[in-house]
Structures are given as structure tokens and as C-alpha cells.
TIMI-528117 format. One record per atom (N, C-alpha, C): y, x, z; residue in one letter. Coordinates in steps of 0.1 Angstrom, whole numbers, plus 5000, padded with zeros to 4 digits. Layout:
N
YXZA/...
***
This chain:
448
832369016521M/831769056535M/833169146538M/833469116553E/834769166561E/834069266561E/835369356562T/835269476571T/836369506578T/835469476588Q/835669486607Q/836169596609Q/836169716607K/836769816611K/837469916592K/838369956593L/838970056586L/838970206580L/838470176569S/837470326563S/838670406564S/838070566564T/839470656565T/840070706555T/839670636540K/840670616533K/841270516532K/841270406539N/841670326538N/843270326553N/842470436561L/843270396574L/844570566567L/843870646559I/844970746551I/845870656545I/845970546537F/846770476531F/847670396534F/847270376546I/848270286559I/849370376564I/848670526563G/849370616579G/850570636563G/850470676556M/851270726543M/852170626540M/851970476540M/852670376538M/853670356548M/853370376562L/854070376578L/855170496576L/854670586573F/855570726570F/856370696557F/855770636548G/856970626539G/857670496544G/857670436548M/858570296552M/859270386564M/859070456573F/859770536585F/860670636575F/860070706569F/861170816563F/861970796555F/863370776555G/863970786543G/865270836548G/866670846545A/867870856543A/868570966556A/868570856570G/868470926581G/867671016585G/866171016582N/865171086583N/865371216577N/866371246568L/866471386559L/867771466564L/868471396567I/870171466570I/869971476587I/869671376595F/869971416609F/869271516614F/867971566616P/867571666618P/868071746614P/868671786604V/869071856598V/870171926605V/871071836608F/872171856612F/872171866628F/871171856634V/870571896645V/870272036645V/869772086636G/869772206641G/871172296633G/871672286626Q/872972306627Q/873972306637Q/873872226645Q/874872196658Q/873672266671Q/872472326666A/871672336681A/871772486678A/871772526671G/871772726667G/870772766678G/870972846688T/870372906696T/869672816703T/870072716707Q/869772646716Q/868472516712Q/867672576698F/867272506686F/866072406692F/865172496700W/863972396703W/863872316718W/864872306726P/865472226737P/865972116729P/866672116721A/867371986709A/866371926697A/865572056696L/864371986685L/863271866698L/863071966704I/861971896719I/862571726718I/863771686719G/864971596725G/864471516713G/864971556703F/864871456690F/863671416682F/862471516687L/860971486684L/861171316692L/861271326706V/861271266717V/861571076708V/862371136712S/863271016705S/862670926692S/862771046679G/862471066667G/860971026660G/860471046670V/858771056670V/858070986676V/858670996689G/857570976703G/857670836707G/859270806703L/859670606707L/858670586693L/858870596682P/858470496673P/856670506674P/856170586676L/854770626679L/854370516689L/855270566700L/854870416714L/854970256711L/856470266700G/856770146691G/855670096686G/854970146675V/853970116673V/852770076680V/852570156688A/851370126704A/851870036708A/853069976711A/852969846717A/852469716713A/852769756697I/852469606691I/850969586689I/850469696688G/848969686692G/848369686707G/848669706712V/848469716733V/848469566731V/849969516726T/850169396730T/849469236723T/848469336715K/848269236700K/849169126694K/850269186693T/851069066688T/851369156675T/852369046665D/852469086654D/853769116648D/854569206654G/856069216658G/856669216666G/858269226665V/859469226673V/859269066678V/859368966671F/859868846676F/858768836687F/857468826687T/856668816696T/856468876709T/856569006707L/857169126716L/858469046725L/859369056717A/860368996719A/860568896733A/859868736732Q/859768616736Q/859368636753Q/858168766757K/858168756768K/859568776778K/860068816773V/861168816777V/862068656779V/862168626768G/862268486767G/862468456753G/862668316750R/862568246736R/864268306726R/864868276738L/866168276730L/867068366725L/866368496736Y/866768616740Y/865768716729Y/865068646723A/863768666712A/864368686700A/864968556698Y/865768546685Y/866968636687Y/867868626695C/869168676697C/869068856692C/867568946699F/867469096694F/866569096684F/866069026682T/865169046663T/866169036656T/866568916659I/868268926647I/869369056645I/869369096655L/870369216658L/869769316651L/867969306657L/867669466654L/867469436636L/867269356630Y/866969346616Y/868069316612Y/868969306616M/870369356610M/870869496612M/870369566620C/870769686618C/870369726610C/868869776612I/867869836604I/867869786589I/868269706586G/868569616570G/870069556567G/870369486567P/871769476556P/873069546561P/873369536571L/874369606577L/874469786581L/873169846582F/873169986585F/872570066576F/871270026579A/870170126575A/870170106561A/870269966552L/869869966539L/871269996533L/872369996537P/873270056530P/873470186529P/872570216543R/873070406545R/871870476534R/870870406532L/869970476525L/870770516509L/871670366504A/871770446492A/873270506487A/873870506499S/874870586505S/874370776506S/873470756515I/873270876514I/872870966501I/871670866490S/870970846477S/872070976472S/873070876467F/874370916464F/874771046466F/875071026477E/876171126482E/875871286480E/874271276482V/873171416483V/872871446470V/872871336463G/871271356448G/872271356440G/873371226434L/874171216425L/875471266422L/876171306436S/877971326441S/877771406433S/877271556435P/877171646426P/877371696409P/876971546407F/877271596395F/877871486383F/879071416391I/879771316388I/881171436392I/881971376384S/883671416384S/884271316395S/884771396406S/885571326415S/886471186412S/886871176407A/888071056396A/886570956392A/885770936392H/884770866393H/883470826397H/883770926409Q/883370876422Q/882770746429Q/884070676431S/883570536434S/882970446429S/883170426416S/882770336406S/881470386403S/881070516399S/879670556399S/878970496413S/879470496425L/878670466433L/878370306434L/878970246427L/879170116426L/878270036417L/877670086405I/876870086395I/875470146405I/875770236409Y/874370306414Y/873870236421Y/874470196436S/874470086447S/873669986440S/874069916432V/873769816421V/872169816414V/872169966411A/870869976401A/869469946415A/869770036430F/869070066440F/868469976445F/869269856450F/868869766456F/868169676445F/868869686430L/868169566427L/866569646420L/866269736421I/864969826424I/864269806435I/864769806443A/864069766456A/863469656460A/864669526449W/864369396454W/863369346444W/862869426433L/862069436424L/860669426431L/860869586436F/859369556438F/859069496458F/859769446460A/859769406475A/859469206471A/859469196460R/859369036453R/857569036456R/856669116456K/855669126455K/854869206472K/855169146481P/854769266496P/853269256495P/852869186493S/850969196496S/850869376487S/851469396477Q/851569506472Q/852069636477Q/853069636488I/853669756493I/852969886496I/851369836501M/850470006502M/850970096490M/850469986480V/849970036467V/851770116464V/852170016464Y/854070056458Y/854370266468Y/854170226483V/854470336488V/853570376496V/852670366497G/851170426501G/850670546492G/850670506481K/850070516473K/850470576462K/851770616458V/852670636448V/853870766451V/854970646455L/856270676460L/856070796475L/855470806484T/855070886492T/854670986493T/853370996484P/852371136478P/853871206470P/854471126461A/855171206451A/856671296460A/856771206467F/857871246479F/857371366485F/856271336491L/856271506500L/856171596491L/854871586479V/855071696467V/856871776469V/857871706464L/858871736461L/859371816476L/859171716488L/859671806500L/858971956499L/858171926502A/856872066503A/857672146497A/858172136487I/858472316475I/859672346479I/860572236487L/861972296494L/861672326506L/860472286515L/860672346528L/860072466527L/858972496519V/858272616517V/858872726517V/860172746511M/861372836509M/862172836518M/862172766531V/862372746543V/862172806548V/860372846549I/859672936554I/859373066549I/859373096536I/859073266534I/860473326532I/861573216530K/863073346529K/863973226538K/863673276548P/864773186553P/866273266558P/867473176558M/868673236556M/869273286566M/868873276579G/869073296587G/868473316603G/868773306612H/868473276624H/869273146634H/870473126628G/871373046636G/872373076646G/873273036655Q/874373036658Q/874972976671Q/875572996681A/875672946690A/875772826692A/875072766698A/875172566697A/876772526696A/876972426695V/878472366699V/878172226706V/879472206713G/879472026717G/878372046728G/877671936727D/876771896739D/875671966736D/875572056720Y/873972086728Y/874072226728Y/875472276735A/875772416744A/875072346759A/875772276760S/875472226773S/874072156780S/873972036771V/872171976775V/872071996762V/871572016753P/870672036745P/869471956741P/868371946752L/867471866750L/868071676751L/869171626754V/870171536755V/870471506745V/871071606742A/872071576728A/870571566717A/869671636717G/868771596706G/868271506708G/868171396719F/867171266722F/868071196719F/869971196721T/870571086714T/870871076701T/870571226693A/871271236682A/869871146673A/868171176680G/867071096672G/867170896670G/868470816683Y/868870746678Y/869070696660Y/870170796656S/870370756641S/869170746634S/868070816640T/867070746627T/866870616626T/867070536639M/866370396638M/864870386639M/864370496641D/862770496637D/862170386648D/862470436660A/861670316673A/862270166671A/863270166666L/863869956660L/862969986644L/862770096641A/861670016624A/859770006627A/860070086644A/858570096645A/858269896649A/859369836655L/858969726665L/859269666650L/859569676637A/859969616626A/858769606615A/858569746617F/857269746604F/856169636612F/856069626626G/854669606629G/853769486619G/854469366618I/854169256609I/853469316591I/854269436589I/853969476573I/852269536577I/852669626593V/850769726591V/849969596595V/850269476599V/849269376607V/848669346592V/850169276580N/849569206576N/848269256560N/849169436559A/848469496560A/846369546557A/846369546574L/845269556577L/843969426577L/845069286574K/844169216575K/843869186565K/844869246550G/844569236541G/843269306534G/843169416541L/841869496538L/840769466541L/840869356550G/839669286557G/839669306573G/840269376578V/840069416590V/841069296601V/839969166606T/840769076609T/840469086629T/839869166631Q/839769136647Q/840969176655Q/841569126660P/842969166672P/842569346679P/841369306686G/841269446688G/840869596678G/840769516668Q/840369656658Q/841769606656Q/842369556647I/843669536642I/844569666655I/844569636669A/845469716677A/845269866678A/843569926676K/843370066671K/843570116659K/843570036651D/843770076638D/845470106633D/846169976641T/847269976637T/847870136646T/847270196659I/847870356667I/847270386652I/846770426654R/845870526643R/846470546635R/846770496622A/847770466614A/848970516621A/849970486633G/850670516631G/850970676637G/849770676642S/849170836650S/849370946637S/848670896626L/849170996615L/850370986611L/851470866608A/852470876602A/853370936610A/853470946623V/854971036633V/853871126636V/852671206632A/852671346632A/852971446621A/853471366607L/853571406602L/854871386593L/855571326603M/857171316609M/857671446612M/856971466626A/857171576635A/857271666630A/856171716619I/855671876611I/857271856605I/857671806593I/858471756585I/860071796594I/860071706606Y/861371736612Y/861771876615Y/860771956619G/860672066625G/860972146615G/860672136605L/860972206592L/862572216585L/862672076587L/863972006588L/865472056594L/865072066604A/865972156613A/866172276612A/865072366613L/864572506606L/866172526596L/865672416592L/866172486575L/867472436581L/868372356586G/869672346592G/869872446599G/869672486612R/869672606618R/869972736610R/869372806602N/869472926595N/870272856581N/870472796578A/871672736568A/873072806568A/873572846580L/874372876589L/874873056589L/873573086585G/873473266580G/874273256566G/874273106559T/875373176542T/876173086540T/875972956548F/877072816543F/877972826562F/878872716559S/879772726574S/879272566573S/879472576589R/879372406587R/879972276584R/878572196584A/879172096575A/879471946585A/879971816585A/880571706589A/879071646585A/878071626582N/876571536583N/875271636577N/874171606578G/873071686570G/872971706554G/873671576549G/873471616533G/874171696524G/875471756527P/876071846523P/875371996526P/874472016537I/873372116538I/872472136533I/871871996528L/870472016520L/870872046510L/872572006500A/872572026490A/872872156487A/873372236496N/873672406497N/872272456497N/871672426503V/870072486508V/869172476493V/869172386488A/868472356475A/869272416465A/870772456462H/870972506450H/870672676455H/871372666467A/870972856470A/869472876463A/868472816469Y/866872826461Y/866672866447Y/867172736444F/866672726430F/867472666421F/868972716423G/869872676415G/870172536408G/870672506398S/870572356394S/869272326397S/868472366393F/866872286400F/866872236406F/867672326419G/867572286433G/868172156433G/869572146426N/870271996428N/869471906424N/868871896412V/867771806403V/867071796411V/866171916421L/864871846427L/865571766442L/866871806446L/867071736457L/867171586454L/867871536444M/867971446439M/866971316436M/866271406429V/864571286427V/864271306442V/864271386452L/863771416467L/864371286473L/865471276474V/866071196483V/866171036479V/866671046468I/866370886456I/864970766466I/863970876464L/862870866463L/862070816480L/862870916488A/862970946499A/863570716501A/864670766497C/865670626501C/864970546496C/864470566483L/863570386475L/862870336482L/861570416487K/860570406495K/860670326509K/861870386519T/862070266529T/862570136524T/864070176517A/864370066513A/863569896508A/862669986500I/861269856502I/860969816509I/860769856521G/859469856531G/860869776541G/862069826544L/863369706551L/863169656544L/863569596529I/863769456525I/862769396529I/861069406526T/859969326530T/859969276544T/860069346549A/859869326565A/861369256569A/862169266563F/863369126565F/862769026563F/862269036551G/862068896545G/860668826551G/859668906556D/858768886560D/859168776575D/859368846585T/860268776595T/861368706600T/862368726588F/862868586588F/862768476582F/861268476575K/860768406568K/860068306582K/859668386591E/859168326606E/859968286615E/861168306616L/862268276621L/862668136615L/862968146609F/863568036596F/862067976584F/861767906594P/860367876580P/861067826568P/862467736565K/862167686556K/863567726545K/863967866549V/864667956541V/863268026534V/863468016518P/862168056512P/862668236512P/861568306508Y/861068436514Y/862368486504Y/862168426488A/862768496476A/864068436479A/864868366487V/865768386491V/866468516502V/865968486514L/865668616523L/865868756517L/865268766506I/865668946502I/866068946495I/866768856487A/868168866475A/868868866490A/869368816497L/870368836507L/870168976516L/868869056511A/868669176521A/868869256511A/869069246502S/869369296492S/870669326482S/871169176487A/872669196481A/874169256489A/873569196508V/874969196513V/875169406513V/874269476514P/874269606515P/875269666504P/875369606492L/876369656483L/877769676488L/877769596498I/879169556505I/878969676508I/878669726524F/878569806532F/878469946524F/877169986514A/877270076506A/878470136501A/879370076501N/880670166495N/881670196502N/881670206516V/882470256523V/882470356521V/881670436524G/881270566523G/880370606538G/879970736535L/878770736545L/879770786555L/880170876563D/881270926576D/881670786579D/882070716575R/882770556579R/881470466585R/880270516577L/879270396582L/878570436589L/877970566594L/878070646607L/878870626614L/879970606616L/880770626627L/880970466633L/880870376629F/880170226634F/878970176639F/878270266633S/876470226635S/876470326645S/876970396649T/876370466666T/876370426676T/877970326676P/877770216686P/876970126693P/876770086681I/875669966680I/873870056681I/873870126676L/872770196681L/872770226694L/873370276702Y/873770346718Y/873770166726Y/873870086720F/873369936725F/872369906727F/871569886713I/870669806711I/869169886709I/869670096712Y/868170086720Y/868070146728Y/868570156742P/867870096753P/867569976754P/867769856750L/866869756750L/865669766742L/864969846733A/864769886723A/863069936735A/863570046737I/862570146744I/862370066760I/862870006765T/862369946776T/861469816774T/861469746762L/860869656753L/859669726753L/859569846742I/858469896739I/857669956756I/857970006766L/857370106775L/857269916783L/858069856784L/857369716790L/855669706780L/855969666772G/854369596762G/853469726764G/853869886763L/852669946767L/851969936778L/852769936792L/852569946802L/852069776809L/851869696800T/851569496804T/849969516812T/848569676809P/847969606813P/847969696828P/849269776834V/849169816845V/850569696852V/850969676848L/852369566854L/852569396850L/851469416840G/851569236839G/852469236829G/852669106823E/853469026817E/854168936818E/854468916831S/855068876836S/856668796832S/857668706828R/858268746827R/859668726834R/859268696850W/860068796855W/860368916855W/858968996849L/858969176849L/860269186838L/859869166829F/860369166810F/861969146814F/862169026820G/863268976820G/864568996831G/863969086844T/865069126849T/865169266852T/864369386842V/864269476831V/865869466820V/865169386815T/866469326801T/867469326807T/868369256817L/869169156826L/869969326834L/869069466837F/869469546845F/869969656832F/869769626820T/869769726809T/871069686801T/871069566799V/871969526789V/873169556790V/874069526802I/875269586807I/875569706807I/875069806808P/875069976808P/874570016796P/873569936781A/873969986775A/875169956770A/875569816772L/877169796766L/877969886769L/878269936779L/878870006785L/878570106775L/877070206773D/876870326763D/877470326749D/877270176746G/877870136730G/879570186728G/880070116737L/881470106742L/881970266740L/881170346749N/881570476751N/881070556740N/880770516728A/880370576717A/881370526705A/882170446709L/883170436698L/883670486693L/884970526686P/885770636682P/886870686695P/887470796700A/888570786708A/889470726709A/889870726693N/890970656689N/890770496694N/889770436701L/889770296702L/889270286717L/889370446725H/889270366739H/890770326743H/890970266744T/892770216748T/892470046753T/893370066760G/893169836766G/892269796774G/891369706772V/890469626775V/889069736777V/888769796767V/887569906764V/887869996768V/889270056772A/889070186785A/889170136797A/889369996805A/889269986816A/888269956820A/887269906812T/885669826808T/884869956808T/885570066802L/884570186805L/884570316818L/885570236827K/885470306842K/884870286844K/884070116842L/882270106856L/881670206848L/881570246837G/880370326833G/880370456842G/881570516847E/881570616855E/880570646864E/880370506871W/879370476885W/877870516878W/877670496870L/876370556860L/875870626860L/874770736869P/874570866865P/873970876849P/874771026841G/873771016830G/875070926817G/875670916822F/876770766812F/877670866801F/878171016808S/878571076797S/877971096785S/876371156788I/875571196784I/874671106773I/875770936771G/874370836766G/873670796773G/873270776787L/872170746794L/872670666811L/873270616801G/873870496813G/872870406814G/871870356811W/871270296814W/870070306822W/869670436817T/868170466823T/867970406839T/868970476847V/868670416864V/868570266865V/869770196860P/869370066859P/868070046857P/867770076846A/866570016837A/865170016846A/865270166854V/864170216865V/864470096877V/865570066884I/866369976895I/865269776884I/865669806877G/865169696871G/863469636872G/862769756869V/861369816867V/860969736876V/861669826893I/860869766905I/861469646910I/862969566907V/862869496913V/861769306904V/862269396891G/860969276881G/859969266885G/859269416888W/857669366893W/857669306913W/858569346918L/858169246933L/858869136932L/859469066924L/859768946921L/858468886916L/857768956904A/856668886898A/855668856905A/855468956915K/854568986928K/855068836936K/856168816940T/856268736953T/856268576944T/856468576930M/856668456921M/855368396922M/853868516916T/852868486919T/851768436929T/852468486934K/851868406954K/852368326959K/853568316956S/854068176958S/853568046949S/853268086936A/852867966932A/851267956937A/850568106938T/849368056943T/849267986957T/849668016963V/850167926978V/850167786975V/851167786966S/851667586968S/850567566956S/
***
């Protein structure tokens, strides 16, 4: 007999599965780095980070539920079919083979294994490790129906137990109380924290993981669209609540670490230093296991989501070929180095995030604003060019020359452009214009 409502036990498992897929490499190092940079501006920076790093993913999961779609492609089709293909492919390439998946291998190696390996063998060791890492992730992703068991019931609980050991020490034995904020964290900490949340890629992942959650619910006997929507939102709320607590403690770890250690280029070295300070050599081993578990479970989820979605987009390509592609391509990018990878992924995120945010919000507001293609299309049109300018502005400073420099002068007319929010005002205008167009066209169609 079909079960039309998810039991509490299975709700927890689905929530843990979703948390496990969300919480990977960036989720460990970016809140730590935010805490370090924010210092005395800790709370506004953390709030901004939580809005984009937790709030937006929850809204993304809710948008999948409210619109009763099964993933980003179906939601993006409200703009147009061609746009849905382009946006979905770009999103999955970002959170898959090009950026997120390589980052999982790079971070887990640099934070977990690198301290145990001599400098002369770092490059060859990274290559061997990344091959093993993606081979294991590929093996798990071959059976997507078992992902709830792998991630929700085994890997995530093990990860949380290990992380709790470290975070408890942050609370009972703080290293310090932070120093003065630096950069944008000193002048606009709320906004700086918000845009830092882009780097987690969780708002993108929320759209991408929708299909896995829906399929998992159906596998548990929940088949009614309305109940799937409710259970998707309930599981998402559980996942992001857990993320918010951990983000706060990791940011606190980063802030307090400056009482003992100097500033670092990213959150990885900070984590390594703090773990060693608390537990000595055991701390390094603890962190190694912790970060590998965190990255592996997310890699399994991303490879599975990539395979499921691209199978829908390109039905003639076998699922086995797609996950092999998603596992093999990141090997190349994983070996270019973490700092370089982060340097070139940031501009792409500044471009795609506004498009994801507007799509999520429009999906949530369909009961109020409707889902006219005029509305979705106009908002997207008004957002895409400012988002492109924000992306160009996030390029390394040495690339702000020639055509790029001339193009960026257009962005100076946009409010919030200097802090990466040049897309916001045009998007709001797009909502107004799109809503009016939708009303006008509806009336014209009714009269005719």
C-alpha cells in the first residue's frame, strides 16, 4: 500500500541526505574565512552569509516544492525552452565538472592530506588522490536509488559526529575574540557576507538537488504532487537549520583563530591550524577524515544530480556515460590548485547567482504574481546584463583592461555595482515591467 505522507523517520533521513549533499568543501572553508575577515563585524557579516548561504538554498528547495516541478530545467522553462537548456547546462557545469567537483578534491587534499606529504610530492600525490576520490564517488553514483542510504544514513551522521568534536572545543575553549574587520567587511559587512555566500554554490545546488529529493520521496511512496511539495520543504528546512548552526560555529572558529594564528588566504589553513592546536597530531587526522567525508558525500550527490538531469536533457546518452563524464572531467581542474580554481570560479558565480536568485523568487511568488512567460522573461532580460557586468567586475584586477575596462564603465551607473549587487535594481524594475506586460497581454487575449 502506498504511503502518501512521509514518516518522521524518513523525513529525518531525507533531510540528512539533503544536508549531506549541500555541505561539502566550500561549506567548511568559506564560513571560517568570513569569520576571520569580519572580526569585530562578526554578526552583520554572519547574518549576510546566512541569508545567501542558508536562506537562498531553503528558498530554492521551497521554489521546487511550491511550483511542483522536479528540478531546475522545468522551473527555467517558465522563461523559455532555449533559456532552460542554456541555464541548466551552465548551472550543472558550475556545480559539477568545472568548479564544485574539482574543488571538492582540491580542498579535501589540501586541508586533509597535504600536511602529511612533503612539498616535493604534493603534485603527484594530488593526482593520485583525485583519481581515487572520483573513482569512489563514481562507484557510489552508479546506483542513484541508494543515495539516501549512502549519504543520509551513513556518511552524513559520521561526518556530523567528527565535526561536533572540533566545534565543541570552539565553544568551551575559544582562542580569542577576533580583530578588526578588513576590506569590505569593515565598510559593508552585511553585503560582504552575503556575496561571500555565493561561493558555497548552495542556492545553485538547491535547484540542482530538487530532482534527487523528488525521486527519493517517490521511492518512499510519496506520489501526490501536493504532498511531495510539502515534504520537500520540510526536509529542506531541516537541512538548512543544521547548516545555519554549523556555519555560525565555523565562522566563530575563524574569528577566534586570529587570537593565535595570522590571517590565511582561505579557510583551509585556518581549519588545519585550529585542529592541530586543539588536538595535536590527532587533530590533523581528525580533520583529514572530516574533510574527506564532507567532500565525498557531496561529490556523490553532485555526480548523481548531473547524471539524472542530463539524462532528461539528452535522453539518448546513457546515465553511465554521463556520470563517467562528470567524474573524469574534474580530474583535470582539480590539479590546477585551490587558489587558482577559486580565482576563476568567482566571476562565473557573480554572473549566474543573480539569475538563480530571480528564478527562485519568481517561482515562490507564482501564487501572487502568476507564472506568465512575459513576467519570467522580462525579469531575466533585465537581470542578465547587469549580472554579466558583476561577473566581469569580479575578474582579477589585472584583467580589468581594454574591452573589459570599457564595458565595466557601464556598471558604474548601477546602484550597488561596486559591491557585486548591480543586478538588484534592474531586477526589481523587471518585475514591475514584466507584471504590467503580463496583465496587459492577458487582457488583450481576453478581449480578442
